N, C-alpha and C positions, 0 to 999 in steps of 0.2 A: 194684430199683436199675437203672436203664435201662443198657444194655451201653455206649453211647457214653460212659459217665463210667468205666468199668473201666479202659483206657489214661491217666488221669492217675492213679487210685489205683496203679497200677504204676509209674508214674514216679515218684513223691512217695516210694515204700517205697525204690526203688534209690536215689535221694539220701539218704534218711535213713541208710542202710546206709554210704554212703562214709564215709573218714577224712577228718575235719573239724579244722582246727589248735583244739589242745587238747583233744581228744576222747581222745584216748590218751595212755599215758604215752610219756616219751621212751626213745630205746634207750638201754641202759644205756652207760656209758663205761668202756671196759677200759684199764688203765694200762699202760704198755709193762712187759716184762720189766726190773725193777732191772739194770742194768750192774754185775757183780760180778766186779773183776779181782782178782790177787793181792794188789795195792797199796793200789789206791784202790777201797772199797766203796762203792757209792751207793744205799742203802737207804733208804725213808721209814722213821722212827721215830715212838713214840707220844711224850705229851707227858715231860718230864723228870721221874725218880721224885724223890721229895721225901728230900734229903739228911738222912741220919741219922749220928751217931758210936756207933750201938749195932749189934749183930747182929741179924739177922733170926730168926725163930725158926724151927727145923726144916723144911725143906721136906718137903710131903707130897703133893705134888701134881704139882710137873711133875718129871719124871725126871732125873735127874744125867745128862751126856752118858757115854757109852761111854768109858772109859780116865782119868776125871780126876773119879772118885769121890771126896768127902770123905771121911776115916777115919770109921769107924762106919755107913759107908752100904751101903743094901742092894742090890743091883744089881737084883736080882730085883723087889722091892718099890718101888726109886726113893724110899725114906724114906729119912731121914737123924738121926743122933744130934745134939743141940743141939752147934753150931759153935763154935769159936774161930778168930781170923785167922790159926791156924798149920795150920789142918789140909789147906790145897790143897797136893797135893804135888807142885809143879812146881817144884821145887828149892828150895834154900836163900833164905830172903829178902836183897833188897840193900839194905845199911844206907848211908845217904847221909849223911854228916856235915854238921853245921851250919856253914858256914865263916866262920869269922873276916873272914879277908883272903881276899875272891873272887879267883880266877884271874883274869888278863888274857884277854880273848877274840883271842888272836892265831893260831889256831892249833898254837902252840909248848905243850909240856906238861909243860914246865921248873920250871911253879910249883906243880903238883899234886905236893905231899907223900905221899899214899899209895901204896900198892905197886899198885892196880889191879886188876881181875878181868877174866878171860878171856872171850873172847866167840867161840865157833867152832862153836854145834852147826847141823848143816845142817837147814835145815828146808822148802826148797826147791829143786829140780834137782841133787839128789843125783848125778845121771849128767854132768853139767856140772862137778862140784867136784872137784877134783884134791887137796885137802887144805889146811892152813892157810896156806902158802906162797900158794895160788890167792887167798883172802881168808880173813882173820881178823881179829880186833883183842884189844887191852888197852885197857881203857876206866876211866874215873874218874866220879865223881858226885857231887855235893853240892848245899848248899841253904842259900839265905837268906831272908831274909823278900821278897824281892824277887823270887825265880826259882831255878827248878832248872838248875843247872849241870852240864855232860856235858864231857867231854875224851875223845877217841878215839885212840889209836895204831893205824891200820889198817895191816895188810899187804895187799898188792894187787899181784901180780907185772903186770897189765896194769891203766893205768888208763883208762878209757873212760866218756867224759859228753857227749852229743851232744843232750841233752832238759834242759827247763827246765819250770818253772812244773808243772801236774798233772801231765805227763809225765816229769818228772823220773827216777821210782823205774825207767825203761827205761835205765839206766847205774848208774852206781857213786855209793851216795846212804847215807846213816844212816838209819833208821827207827825212831819211837818210839811203842809204843802206851803210852797210861795211862788205868786205870779211875779217875776222879776221886770215885767214890763204891762203893769195894770194900764196905763194911760194907752199904749199902742194897740191892746187888744182887749178894751174894756168889755166888748160885746161878743168875744169870742166863746162859745160854749163846748168847745175843745180843746184837747190839751196842744201845746204847741212846745218848740223846742225852748222857750224861756219859764216854763212852768217846771218847777221842782218839787220834788216828792224825795225825803229822806227819812230814812229810820233811825232812832237813837234808843238802841237795846241797854236795858242796865244789867244783862246777863245774868247769871242766875247765883251770883254772889260768890260762887266758887270755882269749876272747873271752866266755866264759860266767863271770858272778861265783858265789860261793856266794850260798845263798838259801834260805827256810824255807817249807813250803808246808803247809797243813793240808787232809788230806782228809775227815776226821770228826770231829764230827759234820757231816752235809751241808748242815744250816742254815748252818754257820759255813766252809765252805771257801772255802778262795780263799789268797791268801798273806799271810804275817805279817811283815810291816814291823818289828814291834816284837821278833822275835826276833833276838839277835845270833849269827852264826854267821860262822866263819872258818878256811880251810883252806889248808895248806901241802903242797907235796909232800916227801917225804924217800924214800932212798934204797930204803926198803921199800916205800911203797907214800905213803901221805898220813896227816899228823896233822890232825885235826877239833875246834874248839872250840866251845860253842853255850852261850848263856843264855837259857833261855825263861822270860820272866814268869808268874809264878803267874794274874794275869789270864786268860792264854791258856786256862788249864783252869778258870777259873771258882771258882779255890779260894784260900783264907785258909789257911797253911799252920801247923800246930803239932807240936811235938816229940811224936812217937808215932805221927804220921797214918802208916797204911800205904794204897797206892795198888796196884791191878793194872798190871804193867809188864812191857813187854818190849824191847827195845834188838836193834836188826838190822841188818845191812849188805847191801845187796844190789848185785850183782855183774855188770858186763858186759865181757866179752874180746873182742868182735868190733867191731874199731875201725871206727867212722864208721857203726856200725848202732844204732838203738836199740833194745836187746833187755834184758829181765831175764832173765838166763840161770839166777841159783841167789840163794840167802839165807841166809845163817847169822846165826845170832840167839844172846842170852843165856839162852834158856831153850829146852829141845829139844821142848817139846810146843806152841810158839807156833803157832797157827794164827789169822789176820787178824779173823774170822767171830764168834770162840767165847773170850770174856773169860775163860773158866775153864782156858782151856788157857796164860794168860800168867804171869808170876812175881807177886812182891810185893815191892814197894819199901816201906821204914821211914824215915822222917826221924828221925835219930839228933840 
């Protein structure tokens, strides 16, 4: 081959070795690390599990999280004996009575006839919590076919709320966690799309009104205008009542239904500063991102 063609051959080979549009795979896209705060967890989840009213078979593949082993479970093997809905050892189930006459949502608890339950298990910010007079509560819970009713008499020696909407947890609020498919994902130790996290803010009894916000599921995050919530000041702190429609949870209630459940109160004692200093809960094991640490709610 004549030597005069050699430079042309070299040039052609060089051009073919270059990266041309469409000739290589695109650079993989890395999603940013999820934002996990104590109150608002924003983590993508898989498609919702199929709802069922029967318990799953004993879990023999996924180890049960340490510290919340169902009875009959071996921590070494991660296997479990056949479960019942009474096996979760996170305190006694909370019974919600079917209300013939629902209370008026006005922040005053005079029309609740039951004795109520104590709420005061410190689950966050123990070093900032000085005891029941700092923040604690007595709460009432009931239901109708329309919704879930809550009434809380909160003891709080210093009421502080300067935030609203998504950031309301940086102040005094009530927070509800509810697993709407307890039987379907009884052993799941991570949040799924049937796990709900709702904040109920008393406001600041002035410029900020009472309001409700849903953090989780993230696909449904935002204000909850359909939730009725009202709070009033008291000598010890504040009273708060709320009615949350079952449609918020995608649930059609039936007597005997059981749900994962935790009711908690965030506290801020720093005047003018948006800070979540501590949290007390209805269940001592409560961890935001692990539904197996929540308690159990029973519709009576």
